[in-house]
C-alpha positions, 0 to 999 in steps of 0.5 A, a space after each residue: 518547532 520545525 514542521 515535519 509533515 508537509 501534506 497533512 492539513 494542507 491541500 495537496 494535489 495528487 502526485 503525477 506519478 508514484 515516483 513523484 509521490 512523497 511518503 511521509 512518516 512519523 515516529 512510532 510512539 510505541 517503539 519496542 511493542 509489536 503491533 500490527 497496522 492495517 491499511 485497506 484500499 478497496 478502490 485502488 486503480 491503475 492503468 494497463 501499460 499496453 491498452 491504457 484501460 483501467 485496472 481495479 484492485 483491493 489492496 490490503 497492507 499489514 505491517 509491524 512498525 519499528 521506528 516509524 509509522 507511515 502517515 496515512 494521508 501521504 499513503 493515500 496520495 501515493 496510492 492515488 498516484 497510480 491512477 494514471 500510472 501504466 503498470 501490470 498488476 504484479 508491478 504495482 503491488 510489489 512496487 508499493 510494498 518495496 517503496 513502503 519498506 524503503 521509506 519506513 523500514 518496518 519490522 514486517 510488512 505484507 501486501 495482498 493485491 486482489 485485482 478484479 478481472 480483465 479478460 475474465 481472469 482475476 489476479 491476486 498478488 502477495 508479498 511479505 518481507 519474511 516471517 511475522 514477529 511471533 508475539 503479535 496478532 496478524 489477522 487474516 486478510 479474509 478477502 473472498 476470491 472473486 466470483 461473478 454475479 
C-alpha cells in the first residue's frame, strides 16, 4: 500500500515559509454528510513585514468538508511556518483561508483571525467562502473582543 501521508508519524521540521509548507489531506470518511470541523490555534505567530516585531493571534478555522479533510499535523506545520514570515495581519489570515480552500476544496470555510494589539489596536479579520450549508450546525466562534488587563 502506497504511503500517502509524508509528515504524520515522522519527525518533520517546521517549513521555512508558508509557500514551502505541504498541506496534506485525507479522504473524508463521511462524504455526503454535512458536518463542521473546527481548528483553534490560540498561539499563532508571524512577524511584522516592516519592523520584524512578532505578532500574535488566535485563529479559529471552521469548515464543512467535501471529499477531503485537512491532516492536522500538516496544518500545524503550515501555521507554524508563519512564525518567521513577514506579512500583515490581513495577509496572513486571508492567505491561510485561500490556501486551505485550494488544497482541500471544502463545501464551506470560514476563518477568524483575532490579533492581539500592537500600537494599542487589536485587529480582527474574518473571511468565509459563502453561506454555510443549511443542514449543519456551525457554532459561533465566541472569541471575546480584546480587553486590556
